[in-house]
C-alpha positions in Angstrom: -38.4 -18.8 -1.5 -41.4 -16.4 -2.9 -43.4 -14.2 -0.9 -46.6 -15.7 -2.9 -47.8 -18.8 -4.1 -50.7 -20.4 -5.5 -52.4 -23.2 -3.2 -51.2 -25.9 -5.8 -47.5 -24.8 -5.5 -47.5 -24.3 -1.5 -49.4 -27.9 -1.2 -46.3 -29.4 -3.9 -43.7 -27.3 -1.5 -45.3 -29.6 1.3 -45.1 -33.1 -0.6 -41.2 -32.5 -1.7 -39.6 -30.6 1.4 -38.8 -33.4 3.9 -37.6 -30.5 6.1 -41.1 -29.0 6.5 -42.4 -29.8 9.6 -41.2 -29.2 13.1 -42.7 -32.4 15.2 -45.3 -34.7 14.8 -48.7 -34.6 17.3 -48.0 -38.1 18.4 -44.7 -38.5 20.4 -44.4 -41.9 20.1 -44.1 -41.6 16.5 -41.7 -38.5 16.4 -38.4 -40.3 16.9 -39.0 -42.5 13.6 -38.7 -39.4 11.6 -35.2 -38.2 11.2 -35.9 -35.1 9.2 -38.0 -33.4 12.1 -36.7 -30.3 13.1 -37.5 -31.5 16.6 -34.9 -34.4 16.3 -32.4 -32.2 14.3 -32.1 -29.3 17.0 -29.9 -29.2 19.4 -27.7 -32.0 18.3 -24.2 -32.3 17.0 -23.7 -32.0 14.4 -27.0 -30.7 13.4 -28.0 -30.7 9.8 -30.1 -27.6 8.3 -30.7 -27.3 4.7 -29.6 -24.2 2.8 -31.5 -23.2 -0.4 -29.1 -23.4 -3.1 -29.8 -20.6 -6.0 -26.2 -21.3 -7.7 -23.1 -23.5 -7.6 -19.4 -22.7 -7.4 -16.6 -24.0 -9.1 -13.9 -26.4 -7.3 -11.4 -23.6 -7.6 -13.7 -20.5 -6.5 -12.3 -17.2 -5.0 -13.8 -15.9 -1.7 -13.7 -12.9 0.3 -15.4 -12.9 3.2 -16.5 -9.3 5.1 -18.7 -9.0 8.3 -17.9 -9.7 12.4 -15.4 -11.8 14.0 -17.5 -14.8 12.5 -16.2 -14.4 9.1 -12.8 -14.7 9.9 -13.4 -18.0 11.8 -15.2 -19.2 8.4 -12.2 -17.7 6.5 -9.7 -19.8 8.8 -11.8 -22.6 8.5 -11.4 -22.4 4.3 -7.9 -21.7 4.4 -7.3 -25.1 6.3 -9.1 -26.8 3.4 -6.7 -25.0 1.1 -9.7 -22.9 -0.5 -8.8 -19.5 -2.7 -9.9 -16.8 0.1 -9.0 -13.6 -0.7 -7.9 -11.5 2.6 -5.8 -9.2 4.3 -2.5 -11.1 4.6 -0.2 -9.1 7.5 2.8 -11.3 6.1 2.5 -9.4 2.9 2.9 -6.0 4.7 5.5 -3.6 3.2 6.2 -1.9 6.2 5.7 -4.5 9.0 6.9 -1.7 11.7 3.7 0.4 11.3 1.7 -2.7 12.1 2.1 -3.6 15.7 -0.5 -5.4 17.7 -1.8 -3.5 20.7 -1.6 -5.0 24.2 -4.3 -8.2 24.7 -4.8 -8.7 20.9 -4.4 -12.2 19.6 -4.6 -11.8 15.7 -3.9 -9.4 13.5 -6.2 -10.2 10.7 -9.2 -8.9 13.7 -7.9 -5.6 12.3 -10.8 -5.9 9.6 -14.0 -7.4 11.1 -16.8 -5.6 10.3 -19.5 -5.1 13.2 -22.4 -3.6 11.0 -24.0 -3.1 7.8 -23.1 0.6 7.5 -19.5 -0.3 8.2 -19.6 -3.0 5.9 -20.6 -0.5 3.1 -18.1 2.0 4.0 -15.3 -0.8 3.2 -16.6 -1.4 0.0 -16.8 2.2 -0.6 -13.1 2.5 0.1 -12.2 -0.5 -1.6 -13.9 0.8 -5.0 -12.8 4.2 -4.8 -16.3 5.3 -4.2 -16.8 9.3 -3.9 -16.1 10.6 -0.6 -14.9 7.6 1.1 -13.5 7.3 4.7 -10.1 6.7 3.4 -10.0 9.7 1.0 -11.6 11.8 3.7 -9.6 10.6 6.8 -12.7 9.9 8.6 -13.1 8.1 11.9 -9.4 8.9 12.8 -9.4 10.2 16.4 -6.8 11.7 18.7 -7.3 10.6 22.3 -4.0 11.7 23.2 -1.1 14.3 21.8 0.2 13.0 18.4 -1.5 9.3 19.3 -4.3 8.5 17.2 -6.3 5.6 16.8 -8.8 4.5 14.0 -12.1 3.3 14.2 -13.0 2.5 10.5 -10.9 -0.6 11.2 -11.1 -2.8 14.6 -8.4 -1.1 17.2 -6.0 -4.2 17.0 -3.0 -2.5 16.7 -1.2 0.0 19.0 -2.0 3.9 18.8 0.4 5.8 16.3 0.9 9.3 14.7 -1.2 10.6 12.0 0.4 9.4 9.2 1.0 5.8 10.6 -2.7 5.5 10.6 -2.9 6.6 7.3 -0.3 4.3 5.8 -2.2 1.1 7.2 -5.1 2.4 5.7 -3.1 2.6 2.4 -2.0 -0.9 2.9 -5.4 -2.4 3.8 -6.6 -0.7 0.5 -3.9 -2.2 -1.7 -4.2 -5.4 -0.3 -8.1 -6.1 -0.8 -8.3 -4.6 -4.2 -8.2 -8.4 -5.3 -12.1 -9.0 -4.0 -13.0 -7.7 -7.8 -11.7 -10.9 -8.2 -14.0 -13.2 -6.1 -16.4 -16.0 -7.7 -18.3 -15.3 -4.2 -18.7 -13.1 -1.7 -20.0 -13.3 1.9 -21.3 -10.9 3.9 -21.8 -11.7 7.4 -24.1 -9.3 9.4 -23.4 -8.7 13.2 -25.0 -6.3 15.0 -27.6 -3.7 14.9 -26.4 -1.1 17.6 -23.5 1.0 16.2 -22.0 4.7 17.0 -22.3 7.6 14.6 -19.9 10.7 14.0 -22.1 13.5 13.6 -19.3 16.0 11.9 -18.1 13.1 9.3 -21.7 11.7 8.8 -20.1 8.2 9.2 -21.0 5.2 11.0 -17.8 3.8 13.6 -16.7 0.4 13.1 -16.2 -0.5 16.9 -17.6 1.1 20.4 -15.2 3.8 21.2 -13.1 3.8 24.4 -13.5 5.9 27.1 -10.9 8.4 26.2 -12.4 8.7 22.7 -15.8 9.3 23.8 -15.1 11.8 26.1 -13.1 14.3 24.2 -15.7 13.6 21.2 -18.5 13.6 23.5 -20.5 16.3 21.0 -19.5 14.6 18.1 -20.4 11.3 18.5 -23.4 9.5 19.2 -25.3 5.9 19.9 -27.8 4.6 17.2 -29.5 1.3 16.5 -29.8 0.9 12.9 -33.9 -0.3 12.0 -34.5 -2.7 9.5 -34.8 -0.2 6.5 -31.4 1.1 7.4 -29.6 -1.9 7.0 -31.6 -3.0 4.2 -30.1 0.2 2.4 -26.9 -0.3 3.4 -27.0 -3.4 2.2 -28.5 -2.7 -1.1 -25.7 -0.1 -1.6 -23.0 -2.8 -0.7 -24.5 -4.9 -3.3 -24.8 -2.4 -6.1 -21.2 -1.7 -5.6 -20.3 -5.2 -5.9 -22.3 -6.1 -9.1 -20.5 -2.6 -10.7 -17.0 -3.9 -10.0 -16.8 -7.2 -9.3 -17.2 -10.2 -11.7 -20.5 -10.1 -14.0 -21.3 -13.7 -12.6 -20.4 -13.1 -8.6 -22.2 -14.5 -6.2 -23.3 -13.4 -3.2 -23.8 -15.2 0.2 -25.6 -13.3 3.4 -25.0 -15.0 7.1 -26.0 -13.6 10.4 -23.2 -13.8 13.1 -24.3 -16.0 16.0 -22.1 -14.3 18.2 -24.2 -12.2 21.1 -23.8 -8.6 21.9 -21.2 -8.2 24.3 -23.1 -5.4 26.0 -26.0 -2.9 25.4 -25.6 1.0 25.7 -29.8 0.6 25.4 -31.7 0.0 28.6 -32.5 -3.1 27.9 -31.3 -6.8 29.5 -28.8 -7.5 26.8 -31.1 -10.8 26.2 -33.6 -8.8 24.5 -31.2 -6.5 22.8 -29.3 -9.3 21.3 -32.6 -10.8 20.6 -34.1 -7.5 18.9 -30.5 -7.3 16.9 -30.3 -10.8 15.3 -33.7 -10.6 14.9 -34.1 -7.4 12.7 -30.8 -9.1 10.9 -32.1 -12.1 10.0 -35.4 -10.6 8.4 -32.8 -8.3 7.0 -30.9 -11.1 5.3 -34.2 -13.2 4.0 -35.8 -9.9 2.3 -32.3 -9.1 0.8 -32.0 -12.7 -0.6 -35.8 -12.7 -2.0 -34.6 -9.2 -3.8 -31.7 -10.9 -5.8 -31.3 -14.1 -7.9 -27.7 -14.2 -7.1 -27.7 -13.9 -3.9 -28.3 -16.8 -1.2 -28.6 -17.1 2.5 -26.6 -19.7 4.5 -28.3 -20.7 7.7 -24.9 -20.6 9.8 -26.9 -18.3 12.9 -29.5 -21.7 12.9 -26.5 -23.9 12.8 -25.0 -22.6 15.8 -28.1 -21.3 18.0 -30.2 -24.8 16.9 -27.0 -26.9 17.6 -25.9 -29.0 20.7 -25.0 -25.9 23.1 -22.0 -28.3 24.8 -20.7 -28.1 20.8 -21.6 -24.9 19.8 -20.4 -22.5 22.8 -17.4 -21.8 24.3 -17.3 -21.1 28.1 -18.8 -17.6 27.7 -21.4 -18.7 25.7 -20.9 -16.1 22.9 -18.0 -17.4 21.3 -18.5 -19.6 18.3 -16.1 -23.5 19.1 -14.1 -24.3 16.0 -16.0 -27.6 15.7 -19.3 -26.0 15.2 -17.5 -23.6 12.2 -15.5 -26.6 10.8 -19.2 -28.0 10.6 -20.7 -25.0 9.0 -17.8 -25.0 6.7 -18.4 -28.7 5.8 -22.2 -28.3 4.8 -21.3 -25.3 2.9 -18.9 -27.1 0.9 -21.3 -29.9 0.5 -24.0 -27.9 -0.9 -22.6 -25.2 -3.0 -19.5 -26.5 -4.7 -19.6 -28.4 -8.1 -18.9 -32.0 -7.6 -18.1 -32.6 -11.0 
């Protein structure tokens, strides 16, 4: 999509885009048009037309990075036997250091990335950018004596001694080197609310627990990333991808439909979540406009405008497997080369 169009091109779009209208002005004729948004929203499976700037070969290699929704997409692609570059717990050399903490269901949640700054930090780690979190041993905290926790990652693992935490980082670093061979990288933007370490000058991936927050109160602060900050972090991630990955690598940006669990602002969480998702959706759109090899895929819209009974679990927060499968099926239909 272009920001400016001639009047001829704009009118041509109306003529050629079957999905250009939300509803007719006449209710009696509205039901006869399957392409109208009013007849597509809140249905299952919902049809939302993505913009295809590229296609992928049948044997494409994909790397997904972002919030928990990225893991859902990853799982769905794995079930269809696609080549997904990922953290594989079963390949961990020293399995004793990778022990799940109580109440954690999946070790792969360890690599979830919840904000654009943390996504950039992980690319800096993988590509050995100067002063990366792994190199500087940043974002490792000691809530209790000789019991450390790593907030560059999701705290899915038990607290451990300092060397064990560093060894975990090294294992993840080694496994994720294959991202350099990806044909497509999918970046899922999750949240704008995040925590910042003023001493390390780094953003945490997740909200620190009460003990860490209390002990490091002077060092940590809450921030809400604005539009420009998110664009800048995303652009820096893109620059690293272009520098270190395959020359023809494609990038896809999505926005996670999963709402905020809590807000640290004084707003109603519904308002805070709307601001967060609206910001990220605008960021995704602008970023795609800036790069020919970047597409936006409407997973956010497919969930939020889909049938609520199908889209959401009991908490109206987590997305159902059926909805995720529909998203992956639409992705495959639109982007995989049929020849």
